[in-house]
MIKEVO-917319 format. One record per residue: x, y, z of N, C-alpha, C, O in turn. Coordinates in steps of 0.2 Angstrom, whole numbers, plus 5000, padded with zeros to 4 digits. Each point is the difference from the previous one (the first is absolute). Layout:
BEGIN
XYZXYZXYZXYZ...
This chain:
BEGIN
504550874904500150045005500849995002500350055002499949894999500749995002500550044995500550035003499449974991500450034995500050085001500550035000498949995001500050075001500350025007500450055000499549925005500350015006500849995000500450045002499849914994500749994999500350064996500650035002499150004993500250054997500150075004500450035000499049985004500050065004500649995006500350055001499849895001500550005005500750014997500450035003499749944991500650014997500150084998500650025000498950014998500050084999500350035007500350064999499549915006500350035007500749985002500250025005500149944990500749985001500149945004500549985002498949984999500049945003500249944996499850004994500549955008500149944997499449965001499750015006500049954990499449975001499949934996500349994995499449975008499849944997499349985002499750025005500049944990499349995001499849925000500449964997499150025006499749935000499350005001499750055003499949904994499350005002499949945005499449985001501149995001500049955005500250025007500650015002498950005002500150025007500449965004500450025004499549914995500449955004500750004998500550005004499750014990500750014997500350065003500650005002499050064998500250065003500249995008500550035002499149945001500149995007500749955001500450025005499649934991500649965000500750044999500549995003499450064992500650044998500250055006500650015002498950015001500150055006500349965006500550035003499449914997500349965006500749984998500449985005499850024989500649974997500650054998500549995000499250075000500550064997500150055005499650015005500950034994500150065004499350045000499650004995500350045010499450045000499950054994500550034998498949975000499850054995499850075004499849995006500350064991499850075003499250005000499750035004500049954990499350014999499749934997500349974995499150025007499649944997499350044998499650025005500349994989499350034998499649944997500249964995499350035008499649934999499250015000499850045004499949934992499349995000499849935003500049964996499950045010499849945004499349995003499949965003499750104995499450005004499449984996499550005002500649984991499549974996499849935002500349975004499250014993499749935001500649954999500350014995499849945009500549954999500750035000500449964997499750095006500750035000500449995006500650025001499049965005500449995006499950055005499949995006500050074992499850065004500450015007500650005000499050005005500350015007500549955002500650015002499349924997500449955002500750014996500549995002499450024991500650014996500550065003500649995000499050065001500450065003500449995006500550025002499149945003500349985006500649964999500550015003499549944992500649964999500650044997500549995001499350064995500550044997500350045005500650015001499050025004500350045005500549965005500550035002499349914999500449955004500749994996500550005003499449984991500649984996500550064998500649995000499150075000500450064998499850065004499750054997500449955009499850065004500250074999499750055001500949954995500250074998499850024994500150064998499649904998499850024993499350045001499649985003500450084993499450045000499549964995500249984995499250025008499449974996499550054997499750045005500249974989499550044997499549964997500249974995499250035007499549964997499750044995499850065001500149924993499750034994499549964998500049954997499450085004499449954999499450044998499950065002499649914995499450034998499549995006499450025000500849945005499549995006500050075004500450035002498949994998499950075003499650005007499950055003499949894999499750005006500450025006500649975001499250075003500450035006500349945004500550005003499049964999500249945004500649964997500449975004499650024990500549964997500750044999500549975001499450094998500650045000500350005007500650005001499050015004500250005007500349935002500550005003499249954995500349935001500750004997500449965003499750064991500650004996500650045004500549975001499350085002500550045004500149975006500650005003498949975000500149975007500449944999500449985005499649984989500449944999500750024998500449954999499850115000500750014999500150054994500650024999498950004997500250044994500150075003499850025005500750024992500250065002499650064997499950055003499949944991499650044997499549974995500149944999499450094999499549974995499850054995499950065001500149924993499950044994499449974996500149944998499450095001499449974997500050014992500250064998499749894998500050004993499350034998499549985003500550064991500550024996500350065004499750045004500949984995500350065003500450044995500349974995499850095006500550044996500749995002500149985006500450034989500749985002500250045006500449985003499350084998500250055005499949965007500350015005499149954995499849975006500649955003500149995005500249974990500549965001500650035003500349985005499950084992500550045003499950025007500550005004498950024997499850035007500149945005500350015006499549934992500149945005500749995001500249985005500250024990500749995000500350055005500549985004499350084995500350055005499849995007500450005004499049984997499749985007500449955003500250005006500049954990500449945002500850025000500349955003499850114995500750025001500549964995500650005001499149984993500449974995500250044994500449984996499350085004500350064995500050065004499750015005500750044991500050075003499750054995500050065002
């Protein structure tokens, strides 16, 4: 899924990098200039979820966060948004859905 998302973001003209290590991603957010967007699946089992999102929001308050997840329970989606996610995209999704989210976030025109 990371590779698909990377490809779709590049098709939209974005620079993109990927990792499967959420702790490393959080460290990079703390050490580098702000990213425009963080697209992440952190809601799965053993992924950190709400606590991880709150740490990201604190480390990078200006970075837009798009949670891309197979988690479909309304209470978990609401928890992600309450914890700092700006948008939520459920997997699987058509490529147009990603573009719509990027439009909502003001990242493409």
